[in-house]
C-alpha positions as CSV (number, residue, x, y, z in Angstrom):
1,M,-15.7,19.1,-62.2
2,V,-15.8,19.1,-58.5
3,S,-15.7,22.5,-56.9
4,M,-12.9,23.3,-54.5
5,K,-15.4,23.9,-51.7
6,K,-16.9,20.4,-52.0
7,L,-13.4,18.8,-52.2
8,T,-12.3,20.6,-49.0
9,I,-15.4,19.4,-47.2
10,L,-14.9,15.9,-48.4
11,T,-11.3,15.9,-47.4
12,L,-12.1,17.2,-43.9
13,A,-14.9,14.6,-43.5
14,V,-12.5,11.8,-44.5
15,L,-9.8,13.1,-42.1
16,G,-12.4,13.3,-39.3
17,I,-13.5,9.7,-39.8
18,I,-9.9,8.5,-39.9
19,S,-9.1,10.5,-36.7
20,L,-12.1,8.9,-34.9
21,F,-11.0,5.4,-35.7
22,S,-7.4,6.1,-34.7
23,M,-8.5,7.6,-31.3
24,K,-9.6,4.1,-30.2
25,S,-6.1,2.8,-30.5
26,F,-4.9,5.4,-28.0
27,A,-7.7,4.8,-25.5
28,Q,-6.6,4.1,-22.0
29,R,-7.2,0.6,-20.8
30,S,-7.4,-0.4,-17.2
31,G,-7.4,-3.7,-15.3
32,V,-7.0,-5.1,-11.9
33,V,-4.0,-7.2,-10.7
34,D,-4.0,-9.1,-7.4
35,G,-0.5,-8.2,-6.1
36,N,-0.6,-10.7,-3.3
37,K,-1.3,-13.6,-5.7
38,V,1.6,-12.5,-8.0
39,L,4.0,-12.2,-5.0
40,E,3.0,-15.6,-3.7
41,S,4.0,-17.2,-6.9
42,Y,7.7,-16.2,-6.2
43,S,9.6,-18.6,-3.9
44,E,11.9,-15.7,-3.0
45,Y,9.0,-13.7,-1.7
46,A,7.8,-16.6,0.6
47,A,11.4,-17.0,2.0
48,A,11.8,-13.3,2.6
49,N,8.3,-13.0,4.1
50,T,9.0,-15.9,6.5
51,K,12.3,-14.3,7.5
52,L,10.7,-10.9,8.0
53,Q,7.9,-12.3,10.1
54,G,10.6,-13.9,12.3
55,I,12.4,-10.6,12.7
56,I,9.1,-8.8,13.6
57,K,8.3,-11.5,16.2
58,S,11.7,-11.1,17.7
59,W,11.3,-7.3,17.9
60,Q,7.9,-7.6,19.5
61,D,9.2,-10.0,22.1
62,T,12.1,-7.7,22.9
63,L,9.7,-4.7,23.2
64,G,7.5,-6.7,25.5
65,M,10.4,-7.5,27.8
66,M,11.5,-3.9,27.7
67,Q,8.0,-2.7,28.7
68,K,7.8,-5.3,31.5
69,A,11.2,-4.2,32.8
70,A,10.3,-0.5,32.6
71,K,7.1,-1.1,34.5
72,G,9.0,-3.0,37.2
73,Q,11.5,-0.1,37.5
74,I,8.7,2.5,37.7
75,R,6.9,0.4,40.3
76,Q,10.1,0.2,42.4
77,L,10.9,3.9,41.9
78,F,7.4,5.2,43.0
79,Q,6.6,2.2,45.2
80,I,3.4,1.4,43.3
81,P,1.5,-1.9,43.9
82,R,2.0,-4.4,41.0
83,D,-1.5,-4.2,39.6
84,D,-1.7,-0.4,39.7
85,V,1.3,0.4,37.5
86,H,-0.6,0.9,34.2
87,R,-3.5,2.7,35.8
88,T,-1.1,5.0,37.7
89,L,1.0,5.8,34.7
90,W,-2.0,6.8,32.5
91,Q,-4.5,8.2,34.9
92,G,-2.3,9.9,37.5
93,R,-1.9,9.0,41.1
């Protein structure tokens, strides 16, 4: 007959081996996905991106006009020569 002590050790050894093999199935896997490539495959993305770029360009143009108008008003207000507006604003008179 097999003693109780040997049976316990054998059972624990078998359980240990089983747990080692089952741990591999829970292992974390990692990978890399190129998000831009995935997005470019969607036609909706291309349309939305084109529309967004148009909006951005419009806002940048509007901001440029507003900056130009503000510099003109500052130049008139402080009677600063045309070329010195930027230097005067940031470096002091």
